[in-house]
N, C-alpha and C positions, 0 to 999 in steps of 0.2 A: 837652568839654559837661558840665554839672552836670547830674545825673539827681535825680528826685524820690526814686526807689526802687533800693535795692540789686537786689532780686529781684520780680519779677512771676511767679505761677504762673496759668497760663491752663489752665482746664479745672479748676477746685479742686473742683467739685461733684461729679465723676465719681467712680468707685471708687477707682482708682489716686491721683487728683488729691485726694480728700480725707484719704488716708494721707499723700501728701505734704506736704500743707498743716499737716497736726498735726506732725509731723515739723519742718518748717521755722519753724512758729510758736515751738515750744519753744527752739530755738536761737535765731532771732531777737530774741525777747525777753529772752533771756540775754545777748545781744551788741549789742543796740541796733541791730539792723540794720531799716530800713525794707522793709516787705513790703508786697504787695497780692495779693488774688486777683479774678480775672478770669474772665468767661465771659459767656453770654447770659442766664442766670436770676439776674436781680439779687435776686428773693426769696430763692432759694435760697443766694446767696452771702453775703446779709445774715445769713441764720440761721446760716451756718457762722462769718460774722466773730462774731456774738455769743457762740456756743458757745466759739471760741477766746479771745475777750478776757476771757471769764468763767474760763478756766482761765489766763490769762497776762495779767493786767491791766496789765502794764509794755510789753506788745506794741504797736508801731505797725502797724497793720493796715488798710489801705483797700480798698474795694469799686471795681472798674472794670468797666464794660459794654465786651465786645469780642466780636465775630462773626466766624469766619472767612469768611463772605460779605460783609462790608463792611470793604474793604482799609483804609479810613481809620480805622477802630476799631483796627486791627492797627497801624499805624504810630504812632498816638497812643501806643498801650503802649508800643512800642518806643523811643520817643524819652524817654519816661519812667524808662526803668529801664536798669541796667546788665546786668541778666541777664534774660531772658524764658525761663522754663521751661515746656514745652507737655507735656499729657496728652490732648490731645484729638487721636483718631484716629478711624477710619484715617487715616493719614497721606497716603496716596495721593489722598483726597479732601480731606483739609483742611489739609495742610501747609504747600504751595507758597506760599501767601500771607503766612503768618507768617514764613517764611524771608526772602523777599523784603524784608518789612515790616523785619525786624531789620537786613538789611544797610543799609537805606536810612535807619534810625534810630539805628544805631551801638549796637545792641545785642546782645551775646552770646546765642545760641541753644543749647537744650537739649530734647532728646525721648528718649522711650523706645520709639521704633519698633523692630520686628523686621522692617520691609518692605524688602527688600532693593532691589525696583526703586524705591521713594521714594528710598532714599541714593543709588543710582545717578544717578538725575534730579538730585538736588541736587549731587552732585559735578560732572557735566558740564554744568550750568546755573549754578551759582552760585559753585564753587571762587573762580575768579579773581576775581569782583568782590568777595565776601567777603575774601580776602587783599589786596585793594588798599585795603578801607576797616579794615582791621586788626580785622575780626571773627572770632568762633570760632564756627562753626556744627557741632556737636557732637551726630550723632546717637546712636541706641543705647545711652543711658547707665541702662539698667536691667538685668534678668539677660541680654538681650541688648542689650549683647555686654560688659558690664566685667568679669565673672569671667573670660571667656577673654582677652579684649583686655590686661587689666592682669596676669592671671596670667602669660601669654605674655611680657610686659613685664618683669616681676619676674624669672621664669627667666632670659632672656637676660642680664639685669644678671648673673648669677652663673656665668656660663660665663668659662671661659678660652680654649678652643678654639672660634672661631667661623669657621670656613670653609664647613664643610657640615653645617647644623643641619635635623634632622627633628623634628618636633613633634606630638605626637599628643594630643589634649584629649578625653578622655572624659568625659561628664556622666551623673550618677546623680541622679534626684530622687525623695525617698520620701515617702508619705504615710501616713494612719494606717492603720497595719495589720489594725486591728480592723472598719475600714470598708471593704467592697470597691469601694464608689463612690466613696471619698475623693478619688482621682485625678482623678476627673471632675468633682466638686463644687470642686477647685482651680481650674477652668478659667474665666476670667471670659469675658463675651461678645466682649469686644475680641480677646481673646487666641485665642478660637476662630475669629472671622471671619479674624484674620490668620494662623491654621496653615492654612485652607483655602484662603487665597489662595496661599500659598508652595507648595501642592500641585499648582497646575495645571501643566500639563507646559509651558507659554510661561516660567515661572518658572526652570526648567530652563536653558532655552534663554538666558534673558537671563544668568543668572548666570554660565554658560559665557564669554559675550561680555564681561562685566565683567571677571571674572578675568583676561582674556585683556590688558585695558585696563590693569589693575593691575600686568600684569607688565611692560608697556611702560614702565610711569614708572619702575621698578626698574633697568632696563637701564644699564650692562653686567651688575649682577648679576642673579641670578635666584632668584624667589619663585614659588611653585606651592602648588596643592591637592593633598593627598594623595588620589589617587583610590582605592586598594584598602582591603580590610578585613584585619586581622592579628589574632591573638592574641598579647599581651605576656603574659607571667608576671608582670612586673613591677607589672602593673595588676589582675591577678587576674579578667580579665573577656575575655569574648567580644565582640570589637566588629563590629558589623553594618555595612550600607551607610553611607556619609556622611550626615549630616544637612543637609536643604537648609536651614540657618539662616543668618542675616545675618553670624553671628561669623566665617566662615570669610573673608567678603569684608573684614571690620573688621580680623580679624588681618593678613591680605596687605597690605591699605593700611600700617598701621603698619610691617609688616616692609619694605616699599617705600622707605618714609621713612627709617627709621632703619639706616644701613649696618651697626651693631653687631648685626644680627640675622644676619649672616654672608651670605659671598658667594653662597652657596646655600643657601636655606631654603624647607623644605617643611613646611605646615600640614596636618592633619587633624580633624574634627569628629566626634565619634561618639556613639552611645548607648552607657551602658555596661550590659553583661547579663552576669550571674555565671552562668546555668544556660541549657543547650541549647533546653530547652522553652520558656523564656521568650522566648528569640531567636525561634523559630520562630513562635510566637505573636503574639509583637511585630511580626514583619516581616508575616505575614499580615494584621494589624491596620492597619497602614501600607500595604499594598498594596490592601486594599478603601477605604480613607479616599482614597486615591490616585484610584482607579477612579472612586469616586462624584464627587469635584471635578471630574472633566473634563466633566460633562455640567450645561447649566445648570438643569434640573429637579431633580436630585439634588443639585447645590451648594445649591438654595435651599432644599431639605429639612435638609439639614446645617447650614445657617446657622439656621433656625428652631431648631433645639434649645437655642439659648442666645440669652437676651434681652441687647440693649445694656446696659450698665450694670449687668449681675448680676456678682455675684462671690461668693468663697466667704466664709462667716462665720469670726469671730475663732478658732472651736474649730479648723477645717480647717486655717486658717491658722498656727495655731501647733504643728501636728502636721508641717508640710511641712519638709521639709531638702533641702539641696543639697549635691552635691559635685562640682567640676570637678577630674579628675585629669589633669595636665598632665605628660605623659613627654618630655623633652627629650634627645636622642641626637646625638652628634657622634662620629667617628671615636676620640677620645680620651677622652670622659667620658659620663656618664649622669647626668641630674639629675630627680628627681620633685617637682614642685609641686603642692599640693594646696590647693584655694581652697573653703571652707565656708562656709555661712551656712544660715539658716534660711527662711523661706518666699519661694523664688525670684520668683514672679509678682508679688507684691504688694508685702508687709511690708518683704522687704529691697530690691524694687524700688523704691521710695518712698524708702527711704534712700539708696540709690546714686546715685540722679538729684539727692536733696537737697545729698549731700554733693559732687558735681559742683556744683551751683550755687554752694556755701559756698565751694569753692578757688576757684573764679573770681574771687571779691570779696575774698577773706582771703588768699590765698596767692601767692608769686611764680612765677607759671606761666610755662611757655616762651613765647618769643614767636614762635609757631607761628601763622598765622592762616589761615583759608580754611574749606572743609568738610573737617573732621580727625576723627580718632578720638580717644579720651579717652586713650590713651597718648601720642598726639601733641601734642594742645591741653592738656592738663592733666599727665600726667606723674607723676613718682615721687612727688609730694606729695601723691597721691590714695590710695595705699596706706595709709599710717597713719591716714587719715581712715576708711577702710573698716573698717582693724581695730579702731578705737575704737567704730565702730557696730556690731560685732559680726560682720564678715565677716572671716574668718582665711586667712593666707597661710603656708602652711610649706613648708620644703624639705628634701629628702633627697637625699645624694650617694649613687647607687646603683653 
């Protein structure tokens, strides 16, 4: 089916959506790709269109009205585009109708969710349908979970021994040291709402059940989450309790799909802490946040601390850095892969999302369809794209 657009960006007037629109506009103007921006507020969309066309006069850029609560508008959008990119969250509330529309309309779908429950729902509900229609539904195309998923994928390709593979991913995010509130200012309203959501006790129970399901898809191979905390000299960090991020589920899904991840594969996702006092205060803070998230009244209070659509200014974003240190160990070898970038939540997330979309229309990606991960649906061609965008992958044999 001939499509009118290569890419449609849904939610372009939101905080991360706006950054993604700017990045895509720059590339699409140069490469003559047909781009459209979509959402409910046509006035804001036209304002963004005007600004982008002033910057890139050769850009082909249309405005499309689409509403998550009006399935017909979502289907029309999917029918018109090869790829639909969405930054409209929370995805548990707004994501399902668009995924369904993309399957029905024959468009690949990309998002930046970190909501594990949403991803699990999409896998269970739509994987078979998307596979039959040869559509790729790829969730978590931002900081959750591109650095971890692609970093582990990159590391595994370098291994000679792939019998028993243990992988520890330690994340570290740094903000402006001169501003004690820079970390708090770096969090947008949407990210804050998602963080409160994954802190609820029911989310841990759900996660354990989904990991059991993922393990069953790998049989007779064995994939599992790393349950304990360790201190690794190679990483020069103390590792605390496993983080309840969707990255664990994403990496394990990639490992269950690819036999080259080894007969026995274990993955752990941890916060990197260099000093014991920081570990103690961090654990206390997470414990307090976890406790307050369990009750409706205190949960509403926490959610009220950040407004929807609110995000960090450019100065804060430019001061942010991230490092994912991925230690891969087998009985015969040890490898350290480091994935580095700048502003993880917004600046680099918009780049990751945009490069995933561009890869689907420009590159020869694997013929793996359904609700898949970035490693499965896009694969190795994504890594040089990310490096060109400033997100580096380095490896060291230990």
